[in-house]
Jmol script that loads the backbone (N, CA, C; Angstrom):
load data "model"
ATOM      1  N   MET A   1      62.640  15.050 -14.592  1.00  0.00           N
ATOM      2  CA  MET A   1      62.862  15.887 -13.913  1.00  0.00           C
ATOM      3  C   MET A   1      61.052  16.229 -12.915  1.00  0.00           C
ATOM      4  N   SER A   2      62.155  16.832 -12.270  1.00  0.00           N
ATOM      5  CA  SER A   2      61.301  16.651 -11.049  1.00  0.00           C
ATOM      6  C   SER A   2      59.780  18.673 -11.052  1.00  0.00           C
ATOM      7  N   ASP A   3      58.928  18.643 -10.233  1.00  0.00           N
ATOM      8  CA  ASP A   3      58.493  19.487 -10.499  1.00  0.00           C
ATOM      9  C   ASP A   3      59.098  21.105  -9.235  1.00  0.00           C
ATOM     10  N   ALA A   4      60.126  20.515  -9.337  1.00  0.00           N
ATOM     11  CA  ALA A   4      60.765  21.329  -8.332  1.00  0.00           C
ATOM     12  C   ALA A   4      61.860  22.293  -9.341  1.00  0.00           C
ATOM     13  N   ALA A   5      61.779  22.107 -10.613  1.00  0.00           N
ATOM     14  CA  ALA A   5      63.045  22.013 -11.646  1.00  0.00           C
ATOM     15  C   ALA A   5      62.590  22.241 -12.762  1.00  0.00           C
ATOM     16  N   ILE A   6      61.695  22.342 -12.942  1.00  0.00           N
ATOM     17  CA  ILE A   6      60.974  22.761 -13.803  1.00  0.00           C
ATOM     18  C   ILE A   6      60.495  24.157 -14.458  1.00  0.00           C
ATOM     19  N   HIS A   7      60.870  25.375 -15.133  1.00  0.00           N
ATOM     20  CA  HIS A   7      60.842  26.746 -14.573  1.00  0.00           C
ATOM     21  C   HIS A   7      58.849  26.917 -15.924  1.00  0.00           C
ATOM     22  N   GLY A   8      58.162  27.043 -15.362  1.00  0.00           N
ATOM     23  CA  GLY A   8      56.888  27.973 -16.012  1.00  0.00           C
ATOM     24  C   GLY A   8      56.921  28.611 -16.611  1.00  0.00           C
ATOM     25  N   GLN A   9      57.267  29.748 -16.122  1.00  0.00           N
ATOM     26  CA  GLN A   9      57.008  31.190 -17.257  1.00  0.00           C
ATOM     27  C   GLN A   9      58.801  31.681 -17.797  1.00  0.00           C
ATOM     28  N   GLY A  10      59.668  30.728 -18.044  1.00  0.00           N
ATOM     29  CA  GLY A  10      60.635  31.191 -17.731  1.00  0.00           C
ATOM     30  C   GLY A  10      61.611  32.177 -17.516  1.00  0.00           C
ATOM     31  N   GLY A  11      61.185  32.671 -16.188  1.00  0.00           N
ATOM     32  CA  GLY A  11      61.748  32.989 -15.546  1.00  0.00           C
ATOM     33  C   GLY A  11      63.690  33.128 -15.200  1.00  0.00           C
ATOM     34  N   PRO A  12      64.041  34.117 -14.163  1.00  0.00           N
ATOM     35  CA  PRO A  12      65.612  32.773 -13.727  1.00  0.00           C
ATOM     36  C   PRO A  12      65.217  31.948 -11.589  1.00  0.00           C
ATOM     37  N   HIS A  13      66.439  31.399 -12.778  1.00  0.00           N
ATOM     38  CA  HIS A  13      66.067  29.915 -11.413  1.00  0.00           C
ATOM     39  C   HIS A  13      66.165  30.573 -10.568  1.00  0.00           C
ATOM     40  N   GLY A  14      64.916  30.165  -9.344  1.00  0.00           N
ATOM     41  CA  GLY A  14      64.368  30.482  -8.492  1.00  0.00           C
ATOM     42  C   GLY A  14      63.411  32.058  -7.614  1.00  0.00           C
ATOM     43  N   THR A  15      63.112  32.163  -8.602  1.00  0.00           N
ATOM     44  CA  THR A  15      62.338  33.803  -9.231  1.00  0.00           C
ATOM     45  C   THR A  15      60.562  32.419  -9.416  1.00  0.00           C
ATOM     46  N   ASP A  16      60.236  30.989  -9.265  1.00  0.00           N
ATOM     47  CA  ASP A  16      59.345  31.401  -9.417  1.00  0.00           C
ATOM     48  C   ASP A  16      58.459  32.066  -8.454  1.00  0.00           C
ATOM     49  N   LEU A  17      58.791  32.063  -6.821  1.00  0.00           N
ATOM     50  CA  LEU A  17      57.817  32.234  -5.845  1.00  0.00           C
ATOM     51  C   LEU A  17      57.336  33.993  -6.143  1.00  0.00           C
ATOM     52  N   LEU A  18      57.821  34.156  -6.370  1.00  0.00           N
ATOM     53  CA  LEU A  18      58.116  35.518  -6.317  1.00  0.00           C
ATOM     54  C   LEU A  18      57.188  35.898  -7.754  1.00  0.00           C
ATOM     55  N   PRO A  19      55.663  37.110  -6.519  1.00  0.00           N
ATOM     56  CA  PRO A  19      54.842  37.635  -6.643  1.00  0.00           C
ATOM     57  C   PRO A  19      54.835  38.215  -8.899  1.00  0.00           C
ATOM     58  N   ARG A  20      53.811  37.971  -9.283  1.00  0.00           N
ATOM     59  CA  ARG A  20      53.982  38.612 -10.960  1.00  0.00           C
ATOM     60  C   ARG A  20      53.492  39.792 -10.867  1.00  0.00           C
ATOM     61  N   ASP A  21      53.932  40.673 -11.539  1.00  0.00           N
ATOM     62  CA  ASP A  21      53.092  42.132 -12.194  1.00  0.00           C
ATOM     63  C   ASP A  21      51.620  41.603 -12.541  1.00  0.00           C
ATOM     64  N   LEU A  22      51.418  42.466 -12.189  1.00  0.00           N
ATOM     65  CA  LEU A  22      49.570  42.811 -12.750  1.00  0.00           C
ATOM     66  C   LEU A  22      49.180  43.014 -13.805  1.00  0.00           C
ATOM     67  N   THR A  23      48.601  42.362 -14.980  1.00  0.00           N
ATOM     68  CA  THR A  23      49.108  43.621 -15.622  1.00  0.00           C
ATOM     69  C   THR A  23      47.778  43.795 -15.723  1.00  0.00           C
ATOM     70  N   ASP A  24      47.178  44.759 -16.571  1.00  0.00           N
ATOM     71  CA  ASP A  24      45.952  46.201 -16.959  1.00  0.00           C
ATOM     72  C   ASP A  24      44.092  45.331 -16.318  1.00  0.00           C
ATOM     73  N   GLU A  25      44.288  43.421 -16.975  1.00  0.00           N
ATOM     74  CA  GLU A  25      43.494  43.418 -16.869  1.00  0.00           C
ATOM     75  C   GLU A  25      42.881  43.072 -14.957  1.00  0.00           C
ATOM     76  N   ASP A  26      43.912  42.262 -14.187  1.00  0.00           N
ATOM     77  CA  ASP A  26      44.488  42.093 -13.712  1.00  0.00           C
ATOM     78  C   ASP A  26      43.195  43.200 -12.063  1.00  0.00           C
ATOM     79  N   PHE A  27      44.008  44.682 -12.085  1.00  0.00           N
ATOM     80  CA  PHE A  27      44.180  45.846 -11.527  1.00  0.00           C
ATOM     81  C   PHE A  27      41.821  46.233 -12.306  1.00  0.00           C
ATOM     82  N   ALA A  28      42.516  44.985 -13.396  1.00  0.00           N
ATOM     83  CA  ALA A  28      40.445  46.515 -13.449  1.00  0.00           C
ATOM     84  C   ALA A  28      39.790  45.980 -12.997  1.00  0.00           C
ATOM     85  N   ALA A  29      39.931  44.225 -12.427  1.00  0.00           N
ATOM     86  CA  ALA A  29      39.061  43.020 -12.034  1.00  0.00           C
ATOM     87  C   ALA A  29      39.449  43.355  -9.915  1.00  0.00           C
ATOM     88  N   ALA A  30      39.741  44.227  -9.993  1.00  0.00           N
ATOM     89  CA  ALA A  30      40.386  43.923  -8.880  1.00  0.00           C
ATOM     90  C   ALA A  30      39.168  44.842  -8.384  1.00  0.00           C
ATOM     91  N   PRO A  31      39.394  44.345  -6.161  1.00  0.00           N
ATOM     92  CA  PRO A  31      38.072  45.354  -5.799  1.00  0.00           C
ATOM     93  C   PRO A  31      38.388  46.512  -5.416  1.00  0.00           C
ATOM     94  N   VAL A  32      37.989  47.067  -5.172  1.00  0.00           N
ATOM     95  CA  VAL A  32      37.683  49.214  -4.475  1.00  0.00           C
ATOM     96  C   VAL A  32      37.700  49.004  -3.552  1.00  0.00           C
ATOM     97  N   LEU A  33      38.562  49.400  -2.422  1.00  0.00           N
ATOM     98  CA  LEU A  33      37.694  50.003  -0.975  1.00  0.00           C
ATOM     99  C   LEU A  33      37.765  51.369  -1.264  1.00  0.00           C
ATOM    100  N   THR A  34      36.092  51.422  -1.597  1.00  0.00           N
ATOM    101  CA  THR A  34      35.876  52.328  -1.075  1.00  0.00           C
ATOM    102  C   THR A  34      35.969  53.472  -0.437  1.00  0.00           C
ATOM    103  N   SER A  35      35.823  53.198   1.192  1.00  0.00           N
ATOM    104  CA  SER A  35      35.713  54.035   2.344  1.00  0.00           C
ATOM    105  C   SER A  35      36.790  52.458   3.687  1.00  0.00           C
ATOM    106  N   LEU A  36      37.904  53.661   4.295  1.00  0.00           N
ATOM    107  CA  LEU A  36      38.649  52.857   5.489  1.00  0.00           C
ATOM    108  C   LEU A  36      37.346  52.200   6.109  1.00  0.00           C
ATOM    109  N   TYR A  37      36.218  52.522   6.601  1.00  0.00           N
ATOM    110  CA  TYR A  37      34.916  52.275   7.067  1.00  0.00           C
ATOM    111  C   TYR A  37      34.240  50.890   6.705  1.00  0.00           C
ATOM    112  N   ASP A  38      35.427  50.063   5.628  1.00  0.00           N
ATOM    113  CA  ASP A  38      34.116  49.235   5.296  1.00  0.00           C
ATOM    114  C   ASP A  38      35.327  47.965   5.524  1.00  0.00           C
ATOM    115  N   LEU A  39      36.589  48.185   6.102  1.00  0.00           N
ATOM    116  CA  LEU A  39      37.823  47.114   7.002  1.00  0.00           C
ATOM    117  C   LEU A  39      36.778  46.811   8.636  1.00  0.00           C
ATOM    118  N   LEU A  40      36.174  47.686   9.418  1.00  0.00           N
ATOM    119  CA  LEU A  40      36.072  48.074  10.651  1.00  0.00           C
ATOM    120  C   LEU A  40      35.607  46.968  10.388  1.00  0.00           C
ATOM    121  N   ILE A  41      35.267  46.318  11.930  1.00  0.00           N
ATOM    122  CA  ILE A  41      34.937  44.460  12.747  1.00  0.00           C
ATOM    123  C   ILE A  41      34.572  45.331  13.505  1.00  0.00           C
ATOM    124  N   GLU A  42      32.834  44.415  13.004  1.00  0.00           N
ATOM    125  CA  GLU A  42      32.380  44.200  14.045  1.00  0.00           C
ATOM    126  C   GLU A  42      31.974  44.256  15.355  1.00  0.00           C
ATOM    127  N   ASP A  43      31.847  44.549  16.721  1.00  0.00           N
ATOM    128  CA  ASP A  43      31.438  43.936  17.980  1.00  0.00           C
ATOM    129  C   ASP A  43      32.871  44.511  18.329  1.00  0.00           C
ATOM    130  N   LEU A  44      34.140  45.646  18.099  1.00  0.00           N
ATOM    131  CA  LEU A  44      34.410  45.761  18.528  1.00  0.00           C
ATOM    132  C   LEU A  44      34.319  46.750  19.723  1.00  0.00           C
ATOM    133  N   THR A  45      34.699  46.905  21.009  1.00  0.00           N
ATOM    134  CA  THR A  45      34.908  47.513  22.095  1.00  0.00           C
ATOM    135  C   THR A  45      35.325  49.050  22.062  1.00  0.00           C
ATOM    136  N   ASP A  46      34.719  49.926  21.754  1.00  0.00           N
ATOM    137  CA  ASP A  46      34.791  51.772  22.512  1.00  0.00           C
ATOM    138  C   ASP A  46      37.476  51.568  22.158  1.00  0.00           C
ATOM    139  N   ASP A  47      37.142  50.797  22.638  1.00  0.00           N
ATOM    140  CA  ASP A  47      39.525  50.874  23.035  1.00  0.00           C
ATOM    141  C   ASP A  47      39.179  50.066  21.902  1.00  0.00           C
ATOM    142  N   GLU A  48      39.497  49.276  21.816  1.00  0.00           N
ATOM    143  CA  GLU A  48      39.178  48.272  20.059  1.00  0.00           C
ATOM    144  C   GLU A  48      38.553  48.777  18.988  1.00  0.00           C
ATOM    145  N   TYR A  49      37.293  49.802  18.860  1.00  0.00           N
ATOM    146  CA  TYR A  49      38.043  50.757  18.377  1.00  0.00           C
ATOM    147  C   TYR A  49      39.042  51.475  17.991  1.00  0.00           C
ATOM    148  N   ASP A  50      38.560  51.983  19.105  1.00  0.00           N
ATOM    149  CA  ASP A  50      39.957  54.136  18.692  1.00  0.00           C
ATOM    150  C   ASP A  50      41.210  52.943  18.381  1.00  0.00           C
ATOM    151  N   SER A  51      41.866  52.712  19.162  1.00  0.00           N
ATOM    152  CA  SER A  51      42.957  52.062  18.817  1.00  0.00           C
ATOM    153  C   SER A  51      42.945  51.585  16.757  1.00  0.00           C
ATOM    154  N   PHE A  52      42.017  50.669  16.503  1.00  0.00           N
ATOM    155  CA  PHE A  52      42.025  50.327  15.255  1.00  0.00           C
ATOM    156  C   PHE A  52      42.177  52.026  14.002  1.00  0.00           C
ATOM    157  N   ILE A  53      40.993  52.703  14.750  1.00  0.00           N
ATOM    158  CA  ILE A  53      41.112  54.552  13.585  1.00  0.00           C
ATOM    159  C   ILE A  53      42.612  54.961  14.247  1.00  0.00           C
ATOM    160  N   ASP A  54      43.077  54.281  15.166  1.00  0.00           N
ATOM    161  CA  ASP A  54      44.356  54.998  15.550  1.00  0.00           C
ATOM    162  C   ASP A  54      45.607  54.015  14.071  1.00  0.00           C
ATOM    163  N   ALA A  55      45.430  52.795  13.755  1.00  0.00           N
ATOM    164  CA  ALA A  55      46.643  51.733  13.137  1.00  0.00           C
ATOM    165  C   ALA A  55      45.837  52.741  11.733  1.00  0.00           C
ATOM    166  N   LEU A  56      44.902  53.126  11.319  1.00  0.00           N
ATOM    167  CA  LEU A  56      45.157  53.415   9.492  1.00  0.00           C
ATOM    168  C   LEU A  56      45.225  54.617   9.780  1.00  0.00           C
ATOM    169  N   SER A  57      44.819  55.164  11.038  1.00  0.00           N
ATOM    170  CA  SER A  57      45.333  56.573  10.709  1.00  0.00           C
ATOM    171  C   SER A  57      47.364  57.469  10.695  1.00  0.00           C
ATOM    172  N   SER A  58      47.291  55.997  11.069  1.00  0.00           N
ATOM    173  CA  SER A  58      49.383  56.184  11.005  1.00  0.00           C
ATOM    174  C   SER A  58      49.856  55.787   9.870  1.00  0.00           C
TER     175      SER A  58
END
end "model"
wireframe off; spacefill off
backbone 0.3
color backbone group
């Protein structure tokens, strides 16, 4: 049997590529974004910065 036909988690056929549910441990280990400003890209022009902030605010 090919690897493509083997379902490792016993789920329905065709669901192997779907994301699995996160466990409590996964959530606890996930990084936390404390501020939207942590997403800012350095060296943006003023116009790019304004567009970026507008996109985050919408």
